[in-house]
N, C-alpha and C positions, 0 to 999 in steps of 0.2 A: 271250532277255532280255537286257536293258540292265545290262550291266558296271559297276561303281563304278571308281573311279581315285583311289588317294591319289597326292597330290603331293611326299609326303616324297622319294620314290627321284627323282623327277625334278628335286628341288631338288637333291639331292646330286649328280646324273648332271649337271646344268648347272654345280654349284660346279668339279668336277673336269673341263668342258669348256671353262669358259672361262678358268680361273685360268691355264694355261700362256701363253693368249695376251700378257699384262700384261707377259710378260718376252721379248717380240719386238719389239723397236722397232729393230733395226740393219738388215734387209734394206727395200731401196725395193719400190715399187710392180711389181707382177708383169704379165706379159705372157703369152696363153696362145698356143700353136702357131699358133691358128688365125688369128691377130689380133684376138681381142677382149682386151680387156683387163681385169682383175681388177677387183674391186667397188672402188667409191670409197667410202672409210672416212672423208672427209671433204669431203661433196659440198654445193654451194651450194643453199641454200632459198631461197624467196622468200616464202611462205605466212605465215610468221613474222612479218616486218617489212616486206612490201611492196617492201624494198630487198634486192638480191641480196646474200648472206652463206655465207658456210661456217657448216656445222653448229655446230663448235663456236664461232664467234664470234655466232650468231644469240641466245643468252642464254634459250633456249627447250629443252623437250623435244623434239626432231623426230628422225623416222623418214623417211629416203628410199628406196623401192624404184625402182633404177635400170630403164633399158630392159633392160638385161642379164639383171638378173635376172627381171623379168618374161618374158622370150624364154624362159628357160631352165627356169623353173617354169611357163610355159604354162597360167595357171589358167584354167577353164572361166567361174568365176564370179569379182566382184571381192570378193565375201565370203571366197573361197577365199584370196585375197593379204591382207586384211585380219585373217584370224582368228590370235589367238594376237600380234599384233604388240604390242610395251610399251604398257602402258596401253589394250590396243584388248579388248573383247569381242564376240563374234558369238552373236545367236539367229536361228533361223530354224524353220519350219514345214515342214520336210522340204527337199531339194534341188532342182535345175534350177529354176531361176526361182519358187519360193516364197518368200513373204513372210520378209522380214529386217531386223532392227532392229539397228544398230553403237553401242554404247557406250565411249564414250570417257571414260577415269578414273570410270568407275562412275555417270555420268550418264544420262537418258534417250536414247532415239534421236533426240527431237526437239531436242536438244540438242548434236548433232553435226553441224556445219555442213559439207555436199557441195558441191563447186566446179569446174566443167569450165573452165578456162583463165580464171579469173575469174569465171564466170557462175554464180550461185546456182542450185543445182536441187533443190526440194524440193517437197512438197505442201501448199497453202496449208491445205488440209482437215485432214487429219490429221497433220500438221507434217513427216514425215519423207520423206525421198527413195526411190525404187524402186533401193535398192541390189544388188537382184539382176538385172535389167533391163540393167546395164552390161557390155559385153564388154571384158575387158580388152586385146584386142587392139589397140583403138583408141587406147592410150594407149602413152607411152615412159616415163612418172616418175609415182609416186605420193608425194607429200608428206602427213606423220601431223603435226600441229603439236599438242602435247596441252599444256593448259591455257587459261584464258580468251585471246580473242581480240575479246571485243565492242568495244573502241576500233576495231580497224579493221574489222570486219564486220558491227557491229551486235547483233542481236538473232541467240540461237540457237548461237552460237559460245562455249557455257559450259562444255562438255568439251572441245571442241578443234575442229580443221577437219582435214579431206582435201580436197585438192585434186589433181583429177586434170588431167594437161596432154597435150594428143595431139601428135603428132610434127610437128616443126618440121623441115623438110626444108633441104637445102643446094643450093646452086645447082650445075648440073651437067645433063647430058643426063638423059631421062626413065630412072625407075630403077623397074622391075614390079617385085612381089611379089605371090606367090600360095601356099598352102595347100590342102592336101583331108584332113581325118582322118575317122577313125571310131573309136567304142568302144562298151562297154557299154550296155546298154538302148537298141539299135537307134539308138545316136546318130552323126550325120552334121554335120560342121565344114567349113565353108570362108572361104576370106580372100581378096581380092586387094587389091589398093593400085599407085598409079602417083605417085611424087614426083620432084620436079626443080626446075629454075629457070634464068632468063638476066637478065642487065641489071637485075638488082635484086629480080627478081621470084620468089617460090617458091610451089610449090603442092603440097599434099598431098589425094590421094582415096584412100578405103579403102572397102569394103566386106566383109561378114561375114553369114554365114548359119549358126544351128544348128538341128538340128532333133532331137529325142530321145523316145523313149515314155516316157522318166522312171520311177521309182521308185516304190514306194506310201509315203505318208507314215503309215500307220499300221500296226499289226499286223493280217495279215490281208488287208489292202486289196487294192483294183488301182492298177497305173500310174498315175501322174499325169504328162502329159506335157506338153512345153514347145517352145516355137520363139521365135526369137529375128532379127529381120533388121536391122542396123545399118549406117548409113553415114555418113561423113563425109567433108566439102569444109573445106579450109584455104588460103586464098591472103593472100599478104602481099608488099607490096612497100618496099622502102626509096629515098629518094631519096638525092641525091649527098650534099645538107645532112644527113643523119643523120635526118629526117623517115622517120616510117612507118606504114603505111595495112594494114588488113587485116580480113578477112571469117572466120567461123566458125560453121559448120553441123553437127551432130550430130544423129542422129534413130535412135532402139530402138524398134520395134514389134514385136506378137509376139501369142503366147497363152500362157495358162498355166491348167494344170487344178488345181484342189483338190479337198479331199474335198465334195462336196455343190454344185459348180460349176465354173465357168471364167471367166476375165476375160482380155477384149481390152487391151491398154495400149499407151501411147506416153510414153517420155521421150525429150523436145527439149529444145535448146539451139541460139541463134541469135544472133550477136553482129556487130558492128562497131567497129574503135578507129582512133583517130589521135593517131599519137605526134609532138609536137614539139621539139625543143631550141630553146626558146627562146633562152636564151644559153648561153655553156659550163657554168654552174652553174644551170641550171635547166632540166627537163624538165616536159612539160605533157601527158597523156594524159586522153582523152575516150573511153569507152568505153558502146554503146548495146548492149543486150542484153535478150534475151527466153526466158524460161526456162516449157516447157510439162509438164504432168502429167497424163494421161487414162487414166481408169480408167472400163471399160464391164464391169459384172459381171452375169452371168448365174448365180443361184442358184436352190436347190430355192422358195425362199421368194418369191423375185421379185426384179425386173431392179433396179440401180443404175446411176448415172450421177454421175461424180465426175472436173470438169475444174478444173485450175486453170493459172491465167498468171501469171507477174510478170513486167513489164516496169522495167526498171532503166536509169537514167541516171546514171554515176559520171564526176567528175572527179578525178584525183590529180594531184598536183604533187610533185616532188621537187627537193629544194634542195641543190646540195653545196657545204657553209661550212668548205673547209679539210678537217681529218679527221674534220669532222662531217656529220649531215645531217638535213633536214627533211622530213617529209611530211605534207600536209594536202591537203585535197580535201572535197569535197561529195557527196552521192549522193541521189537519188529513187528510191522504191522503188512501185511500185503490184502489188498483188495482185487479182485477178478470180476468181471462182467461179463454177461452174456444176453443180448437182447434183438429181439427183433418184432416188427410190427408189417402191417399190410403196406408200409410204406417205406421202412428201409430195412437193410436187413442185419447190420451190426452197428455198434458204436464205433467212433472215429479212432478213441481208443478204448482199451480193454482191460489195463490194468494199471495200478502204481504201488509204489511201497511207500511206508512211512517208519522211519529211525528214529527214537527218543533216548534220551538218558534224564532220571530225574532225582532228586534228593529234598528230604523232607526232615525237620527239627522237630522232636516234640521236647520241650523244656518245661520242668516242673519246678518254680521258685517260690511253693505255697506262702504266699497268697495268691502268687502274680504267677500266671503260665503263659507260654508263648509259644507259637507255632509257627515256623517258617518254611518255604518250598520254591524250588525253582526246578524248570523244566526246559528241557529245549527239543523241538521236532525238527526233523529234516524231513518233507514230503516231493515227491518226485514229480506231483503235478503244481503244489502252488509255493513250493520254496520253503523257509526256515521261519519257525515261530519260537518265542522265548515268553513263556507264561510263569507269573509268580503269584505267589500266595503268603500273607503275614496276618494272624489272628494273636490279640492279646486276650486272655481271661484276667478278671479279679474276685476272689472269692469275699464278699462284702462280708460274710459270716457261714454259720454252718449249713444254711439254707438257701442263702442267694448270691449268684454270680454273675458279674457283668462281664458281657464282651463286646470286642470290636475287631472288626477284618476288612482287608482289602485285597482283592485278587482280579486277575488278568484271565483270560480265555479267549477261544478263537471257535470259527465254527467253519469247518470243512466243504468247500463246493462239492457239490455233490457230481456222479456221472452225468448225470441228465443236463446238470448247468454246466460241465465243461466241456462235452464231446457228443451230447445228442444232435446227432445228423442233422443240418440244415438249422439247427437252432442253438447249440453250447456255443460258449464263448472259452476258449483254453485260455485267456489270460484275467481271469478271475482271480483275484485277492481272497484271501481268508476273512471272514468276518472278523471282526475285533472287538473285545469289549472289555469294561472295567468295571468293578461293583465294589461297593462299600456297604456294609453292615454296621447297626447298633443293635444289641440284643442284653436279654437280663431274663434270668431263669429265676423261678422260683421252685425249690426242690425237698418237698416234705418226705413224711414216713408214708403217707398214704395220697398225698396230692401232689400237683405240680402245675404252673403255668409258665407262660414262655411269651415274650413280647419282643417284635422284630421288627426294627425298619429298616430301608434298604434302597439303594439305587443303582442302578445298571444303566449305563451309557454303552451303546454300539454303533461303531463305525464301518463303513464299508459295507453296509447290509446290502445282500445281494436281491434286485427287483427284476423283473420283466420291462424292459424299457423300448420303446421302439425309437431307431438311430435310422433315419435315410432309408425311410418307408421298411424297416426290416426288425422285428421283435426277437430281443435277444436280451440273457441275463448280463445285468452291467451291475459296477459295485456305485451304487449312488446314492442309498438314502442312511440315515443315520435314525437312532431311537434313544428315549429316554425312558428307563420305567422305574418306577417309582412305588413304592408299594410297605404296608403295613401287615403284620401275622400275629394273629393273638390265638394260642391254645391252652386248652386245660384240661385237665383230667384230675380224678380220683376214685380210689377204692372206699367206698362206706357201707359198713354193713355186707347186704348181699347184694348191694348196687354198682356196677362198672360203669361211669360216667365219663365220656370225654365230649369235647367242643373244640370248633374251629373257626375263627371269623379272619377273613382275608377281603385286604381291600387292594387295589391294583391300579394305577393308572398306565398303562404300555401308549407309548404315545411316539408316532411318527412325526420326526422333529421338522422333516422338511416339508409336511403338509399340516400338520396341526391335529391330524385325525386319530383316531383310536386305533390299534393296530387291529386288523381282522380278525375274528371270531373269538375273540376274549372276553370274557364278563370283568367288570371292575370290582364287583361286590359279591360275596361267596360265606356262606354260612354253612356248616353242617354239626349235626347233632348226633351222636350214638349213647343208648342207653340200653345198659341190660341187667338184669334180676335173676339171681338163683333162687328158687324155691322148691327146696328137695332135689325131688328128682325131676324138677321142670327148670327150664330157664327161659324167660321171655326177654323179648328185645326190639327195639325200635330205633330208626334210622330217618333222619330228616335233612335234606338238602335241599338249600334254594340258592340262587342265583340271580342276579337283575340282569339287563338286557346286553345287546353284544350286537354287534355288526357284521356280516356276511362280507363286507368287500371291503378293500382302503379308504374309498371315499367316501364310507361311513353314510352309503344311501338305502340299503337293505338292512334294516332294525328288525333284529330277533327277539322277542320279546322276553322277558326274565321268567322265570317257572321257580315251584317249589315243591318236590315229592316227599311223601312217607312210606317207608317202608317199616313191616313188621314181620315179626319172627317168633317162632318157639319152639323149644327142643322139650323131648321127654325120653327120659332112659328107664323103658317099661321092663328090662329085664338086664341081669348082667351082660355086660358088652354090647348091648343092644341099643339103640337111639332112632327115634323118628323127629324128623324136622319138619315144621311146615311154616312157609314164608310167604309172604304177598307184600310186591313191590308194587309202588304207585297208586297205592291204594284206594286215592281219590279220583284214580284214570286220568290225569293231567294229559293235555296233548301237548307236546313241546319241541321243539327243535333249536339245533346249535349248530348248522350250517344250513345251506342250500345251494341249490344247484347250479350250473352254468345258463339252465333256462331260465332262472328266478323261481322256482318251487321249492319248498322247505322240506327237508331232510325231517320226517317225523320220529320220534321215539315210539317205541311200543307201549300202550296200556297198560291198565291193571294186569298182573301178571302173579300167578297162583305155582307154588311147587310143593310136594310132599317129596321125602325122602327117607326110607328106612336102611339104615347100614350096622355095621357090625366092626367092631374092633378098630374104628379109625382113630 
């Protein structure tokens, strides 16, 4: 039986948990006994403006999960990392490689842009990336930028951007890393890496493998297995004049089983870049990249193939004008699709291109900061779009900054919505959005808190509608999404503590109903403690109920889960990690099938891993 969860107690707990942090501004940054630095409470971010800035100076609502946090938590899936973060909601069709949707600030999963080292990754057919197939071991940092970023990234950055950064090796002799672990559901997990560099050249090579029998995705069902093999290669070279070139390749492939079939998948990005300091105040960067999303599906009713490729050429220029900066550039993007099912052999149209130019000004008139941007996109399929963004920040004192922003964005119709045989509507327009935000941040030497209030209005939402007896996608709906986000963190003695509270009201304005599969309230608490060669930690995530359908007839109860973890450096370079996820074995679901049964998530899961040099 799925247990319901009320967020009232969790909200009270968060208040009691976070309130004392606002009083601890006296101590400096902490260092653990094993040399690991404590969490960075004001980290550098690049996704918000394309120019490196601290979180407190970015004038955006941002969350950064750094390498130390990723290694301590050691999540199996990227969705485990994102679940419950400020403004982030995750819906899955079970665990271990099953379909996942990520909602930023209540917008659809197609409106959350995913990037890997600046390369956009998504399926051009269904609009969303394969979040569930990305191994967190391959990345050293996750940046979550909430709010529209269409000015910088074009289509689909309506709710925000999630960017994953691969590890950047340091020069020195080759440093190997290896780990091997196993856990519940007959799961085995391995990882190996080699990193180093000399004479300006740096390299990082990594590989991982996960195999599991999996868990049932429905009551009384059979285990549904999953395997994933991921490889990463990254090489860069910096010249004496400051110029830099580099190449990147990441490929994740495997098989995942579901109720009624299984799928072979590939998620892949490849890119090359060249960056040149043209003058002391002008840096120019050109990036060539390709992203691929491939799915070969073997279902009871027939086999399907959906392959999409996105080729991109991007030119970025950064000009430094004293205390101010100007970012300007252009982008060419081409989508190509190839698909077939038991019912059709190809899409009505299999490619489209997009040409864009953009500019952004970052002006510092301390204590006032101004950020303004504009972008023009010309898409072969749905025409021209102009997006803009304006943000104002005012430093109230050395510790507190007030910010306000307004931005527009759009969500591009997918190939399925435009050209799927006997279904697509080639006359669709892009979804349009307007967002306003007011926020304030307190940033101290060893603590921070951030409060944001926002509203997003979306017009021309695409929805399946029956007209003249035929079901097809049309621009018919509108939505209003209001929300409040509160996050806080502190590094105190040997404690690293973070907390997030999210309230979202995602309303379909045409029906007054709550948008499907979004929870309205969410709480996340993370606590880690260093004890000599040991580190101990816990994560608590709780969300209230959600509805599986647009009519709000299928109610999915809320839930709360507790994860525990421990690490032990038992010899120089060696570490053992033990984690227990969903300690109290809660059964919960965040989506239901078309037949009406719930997709349940795995129960209690334990992992033990031993590694060297990670």
